[in-house]
C-alpha positions as CSV (number, residue, x, y, z in Angstrom):
1,X,0.0,0.0,0.0
2,X,1.2,3.6,-0.7
3,X,2.6,5.4,2.2
4,X,0.1,7.7,4.0
5,X,1.7,11.1,4.6
6,X,0.4,12.9,7.6
7,X,-2.9,12.0,9.3
8,X,-1.3,10.0,12.1
9,X,-3.9,11.1,14.6
10,X,-6.7,10.0,12.3
11,X,-5.1,6.6,11.8
12,X,-4.4,6.1,15.5
13,X,-8.1,7.1,16.2
14,X,-9.3,4.3,13.9
15,X,-6.9,1.8,15.4
16,X,-8.4,2.6,18.8
17,X,-12.0,2.3,17.6
18,X,-11.2,-1.0,16.0
19,X,-9.4,-2.3,19.1
20,X,-12.4,-1.3,21.3
21,X,-15.0,-2.5,18.8
22,X,-16.5,1.0,18.6
23,X,-16.6,1.5,14.8
24,X,-19.6,3.4,13.5
25,X,-21.3,2.4,10.2
26,X,-20.8,5.7,8.4
27,X,-17.9,8.1,8.2
28,X,-17.7,11.4,6.3
29,X,-14.2,12.3,5.4
30,X,-13.9,16.1,4.7
31,X,-10.9,17.8,3.3
32,X,-9.4,19.4,0.2
33,X,-9.0,17.2,-2.9
34,X,-5.8,15.1,-3.0
35,X,-5.0,15.4,0.8
36,X,-5.2,11.6,1.4
37,X,-8.8,10.9,2.4
38,X,-9.3,7.9,0.1
39,X,-5.9,6.4,1.1
40,X,-7.0,6.5,4.8
41,X,-10.3,4.9,3.9
42,X,-8.4,2.0,2.2
43,X,-6.0,1.8,5.2
44,X,-9.0,1.4,7.5
45,X,-10.4,-1.3,5.2
46,X,-7.1,-3.2,5.6
47,X,-7.0,-2.5,9.3
48,X,-10.4,-4.1,10.1
49,X,-10.0,-7.0,7.6
50,X,-6.4,-8.0,8.3
51,X,-5.6,-11.6,9.4
52,X,-2.6,-10.6,11.4
53,X,-2.7,-10.1,15.2
54,X,-1.2,-6.6,14.7
55,X,-3.2,-5.1,11.8
56,X,-2.7,-4.0,9.2
57,X,0.2,-6.1,8.0
58,X,-0.3,-5.5,4.2
59,X,1.0,-9.0,3.6
60,X,-1.8,-11.3,4.4
61,X,-4.2,-12.5,1.7
62,X,-6.9,-10.0,2.8
63,X,-4.6,-7.0,2.9
64,X,-3.0,-7.9,-0.5
65,X,-6.4,-8.3,-2.2
66,X,-7.5,-4.9,-0.8
67,X,-4.4,-3.1,-1.9
68,X,-4.6,-4.7,-5.4
69,X,-8.3,-3.9,-5.8
70,X,-9.2,-7.6,-6.1
71,X,-11.6,-7.9,-3.2
72,X,-15.3,-8.2,-4.0
73,X,-16.1,-7.0,-0.5
74,X,-14.6,-3.6,-1.1
75,X,-17.0,-1.4,-3.1
76,X,-15.7,1.8,-4.6
77,X,-17.8,4.4,-6.3
78,X,-16.5,7.5,-8.1
79,X,-17.8,9.7,-10.8
80,X,-16.5,12.7,-12.7
81,X,-20.0,14.0,-13.3
82,X,-22.7,12.8,-10.9
83,X,-23.5,9.7,-8.9
84,X,-27.0,8.6,-9.8
85,X,-29.6,6.3,-8.2
86,X,-28.6,3.3,-10.4
87,X,-25.1,3.3,-9.0
88,X,-26.4,3.5,-5.4
89,X,-28.9,0.7,-6.1
90,X,-26.0,-1.5,-7.3
91,X,-24.1,-0.7,-4.0
92,X,-27.2,-1.6,-2.0
93,X,-27.5,-4.9,-3.9
94,X,-23.9,-5.8,-3.3
95,X,-23.7,-5.0,0.4
96,X,-26.7,-7.3,1.1
97,X,-24.9,-10.3,-0.4
98,X,-23.1,-12.6,1.9
99,X,-19.4,-11.5,2.4
100,X,-17.2,-13.1,-0.2
101,X,-14.0,-13.4,1.8
102,X,-13.6,-10.5,4.2
103,X,-15.1,-10.0,7.7
104,X,-16.2,-6.5,6.8
105,X,-17.6,-5.0,3.7
106,X,-16.4,-1.5,3.0
107,X,-18.0,1.0,0.7
108,X,-16.0,4.0,-0.4
109,X,-18.0,6.7,-2.2
110,X,-15.5,9.3,-3.5
111,X,-16.8,12.8,-4.4
112,X,-19.9,12.1,-2.4
113,X,-21.0,15.7,-3.1
114,X,-21.9,14.5,-6.6
115,X,-24.8,12.3,-5.4
116,X,-28.0,13.3,-7.1
117,X,-31.1,14.0,-5.0
118,X,-32.5,10.6,-5.9
119,X,-29.3,8.8,-5.1
120,X,-29.1,10.6,-1.8
121,X,-32.6,9.5,-0.9
122,X,-31.8,5.9,-1.8
123,X,-28.6,6.0,0.2
124,X,-30.4,7.4,3.2
125,X,-32.6,4.2,3.3
126,X,-29.5,2.1,3.6
127,X,-28.0,4.4,6.3
128,X,-31.2,4.1,8.4
129,X,-30.7,0.3,8.6
130,X,-27.1,-0.4,7.8
131,X,-26.2,-4.0,7.3
132,X,-24.0,-5.6,10.0
133,X,-20.3,-5.6,9.5
134,X,-20.4,-2.9,6.8
135,X,-18.5,0.4,6.9
136,X,-19.4,3.2,4.5
137,X,-17.0,6.1,3.8
138,X,-18.2,9.2,2.1
139,X,-15.4,11.3,0.8
140,X,-15.8,15.0,-0.1
141,X,-14.1,18.4,-0.4
142,X,-17.6,20.0,-0.6
143,X,-19.7,18.9,2.4
144,X,-22.1,21.7,1.9
145,X,-23.3,19.9,-1.3
146,X,-24.3,16.7,0.6
147,X,-27.8,16.3,1.9
148,X,-28.1,17.4,5.6
149,X,-30.0,14.2,6.4
150,X,-26.9,12.2,5.3
151,X,-24.4,14.4,7.1
152,X,-26.4,14.2,10.4
153,X,-26.0,10.4,10.4
154,X,-22.3,10.4,9.7
155,X,-19.2,10.6,12.0
156,X,-17.3,13.5,10.5
157,X,-13.5,13.3,10.2
158,X,-11.7,16.5,9.1
159,X,-8.4,16.2,7.1
160,X,-6.1,19.1,7.5
161,X,-2.4,19.6,6.8
162,X,-0.7,23.0,7.4
163,X,1.9,24.3,4.9
164,X,4.7,23.9,7.5
165,X,3.6,20.2,8.0
166,X,3.6,19.6,4.3
167,X,6.9,21.3,3.7
168,X,8.5,19.2,6.4
169,X,7.1,16.0,4.8
170,X,8.3,17.1,1.4
171,X,11.9,17.7,2.7
172,X,11.8,14.4,4.5
173,X,11.1,12.4,1.3
174,X,13.8,14.2,-0.6
175,X,12.1,17.1,-2.3
176,X,14.4,20.1,-2.4
177,X,13.5,23.3,-0.5
178,X,13.0,25.2,-3.8
179,X,10.8,22.6,-5.3
180,X,8.9,22.3,-2.0
181,X,8.0,26.0,-2.2
182,X,6.8,25.5,-5.8
183,X,4.7,22.4,-5.2
184,X,3.2,23.9,-2.0
185,X,2.1,27.0,-3.8
186,X,0.9,25.4,-7.1
187,X,-0.8,22.4,-5.5
188,X,-2.0,24.2,-2.4
189,X,-0.8,21.5,0.0
190,X,-2.5,18.6,-1.9
191,X,-0.5,15.4,-1.7
192,X,-2.0,13.6,-4.7
193,X,0.6,15.2,-7.0
194,X,3.4,13.2,-5.4
195,X,2.8,10.2,-7.7
196,X,3.6,12.6,-10.6
197,X,6.4,14.5,-8.8
198,X,9.2,13.2,-11.0
199,X,7.2,14.0,-14.1
200,X,6.6,17.6,-13.0
201,X,10.2,18.0,-11.9
202,X,11.4,16.9,-15.3
203,X,9.0,19.1,-17.2
204,X,9.9,22.0,-15.0
205,X,13.6,21.7,-15.7
206,X,13.1,23.2,-19.2
207,X,12.1,26.5,-17.4
208,X,15.7,26.7,-16.2
209,X,17.1,26.6,-19.7
210,X,16.4,28.4,-23.0
211,X,12.8,28.4,-24.3
212,X,14.3,28.1,-27.8
213,X,15.3,24.6,-26.8
214,X,11.8,23.5,-26.0
215,X,11.5,19.8,-26.9
216,X,8.9,18.3,-29.2
217,X,6.4,17.0,-26.7
218,X,3.7,14.4,-26.7
219,X,0.2,15.7,-26.4
220,X,-0.2,14.8,-22.7
221,X,3.2,16.1,-21.8
222,X,2.7,19.3,-23.8
223,X,-0.4,20.1,-21.7
224,X,1.7,20.1,-18.5
225,X,4.4,22.1,-20.2
226,X,1.9,24.8,-21.2
227,X,0.4,24.6,-17.7
228,X,3.9,25.3,-16.2
229,X,4.6,28.0,-18.7
230,X,1.4,29.9,-17.8
231,X,2.5,29.9,-14.2
232,X,6.0,31.2,-15.2
233,X,4.5,34.0,-17.2
234,X,2.1,34.7,-14.3
235,X,5.2,35.1,-12.1
236,X,6.8,37.5,-14.7
237,X,3.7,39.6,-14.7
238,X,3.5,39.8,-10.9
239,X,7.3,40.4,-10.6
240,X,7.0,43.3,-13.1
241,X,4.0,44.7,-11.2
242,X,6.2,44.9,-8.1
243,X,5.0,41.9,-6.1
244,X,8.1,39.8,-6.0
245,X,7.1,38.0,-2.8
246,X,4.0,36.5,-4.6
247,X,5.9,34.6,-7.3
248,X,5.5,30.8,-7.3
249,X,8.7,29.8,-9.0
250,X,10.9,31.5,-6.3
251,X,14.0,29.5,-7.3
252,X,13.7,31.0,-10.9
253,X,13.7,34.6,-9.7
254,X,16.7,35.7,-11.8
255,X,15.2,34.2,-15.0
256,X,11.8,35.7,-14.1
257,X,13.4,39.1,-13.7
258,X,15.4,38.9,-16.9
259,X,12.4,37.7,-19.0
260,X,9.9,40.2,-17.5
261,X,12.3,43.1,-18.4
262,X,11.8,42.3,-22.1
263,X,8.1,42.9,-22.2
264,X,5.5,45.3,-20.9
265,X,2.7,44.3,-18.5
266,X,0.3,44.2,-21.4
267,X,2.6,42.0,-23.5
268,X,2.8,39.5,-20.6
269,X,-1.0,39.5,-20.1
270,X,-1.4,38.8,-23.8
271,X,1.1,35.9,-23.7
272,X,-0.8,34.3,-20.9
273,X,-4.1,34.6,-22.8
274,X,-2.5,33.1,-25.9
275,X,-1.0,30.2,-24.0
276,X,-4.4,29.6,-22.4
277,X,-6.1,29.4,-25.8
278,X,-3.4,26.9,-27.0
279,X,-3.9,24.9,-23.8
280,X,-7.7,24.7,-24.4
281,X,-7.1,23.6,-28.0
282,X,-4.4,20.9,-27.4
283,X,-6.8,18.0,-27.8
284,X,-7.7,19.1,-31.4
285,X,-4.6,20.7,-32.7
286,X,-1.6,19.2,-34.6
287,X,1.3,18.7,-32.1
288,X,4.0,20.2,-34.3
289,X,1.8,23.3,-34.9
290,X,1.2,23.6,-31.1
291,X,4.9,23.5,-30.4
292,X,5.6,26.1,-33.0
293,X,2.8,28.3,-31.6
294,X,4.2,28.0,-28.1
295,X,7.7,29.0,-29.3
296,X,6.2,32.0,-31.1
297,X,4.3,33.2,-28.0
298,X,7.4,32.9,-25.8
299,X,9.3,35.0,-28.3
């Protein structure tokens, strides 16, 4: 299982609940996107289903099946758009089956704020009479969008990490101080980017060189390059306007200063707008043309 960064108090709390057999049937995990709520829910799933005397071991058959996503008793629900009544009915159908192999069934509903009104009503019926040995985790960054009748039945767990805590964790796992500042500001303390850290670090390296040497990029990579370039130009704009302390790429201050001296504030604003148009068009534009347009914008 992936390492959980931070949230030691929450993990210890669930260990205590499990040890004392005081687990509730419904938990609402509240915190900004990417902070680690789903990881903790999966950790708890391993904790309560582990075969080892000191759970979770992450090596027994139950733990391994959970970490690999192979257990039929772990039900995950997620949607980019909305979670409708049909998805909730399928969850209800599955949790009333006899457990396949685990002592506890665990339902994890990510982005629970996307439950439709019908889906919320259907879920409420399950929450009123929850099946035995079933834990339901609702995960959200927007609790205000969840039906109050559901919230009132849930044990609420708040996920918070301060910037100093995150910075300390970044330094501990080998992220340099300069990159820590950048990642803290651009990802606002979210930890989900860590799986792509090397990718972002590599793509960010080109900012330290000459823009004329911008490599031919694949479509997916090019999106991230444009994304980083927009933040670089945003820093140039802010630096030129006299707000040096507000820049994100603080380790690139000399380059930001040099580049911003070549253009007016209006020029920099136009460059950001042009890059944004390219960013929005990348799914439908020829890659070579996109690369050439980016070079032209950067001058």
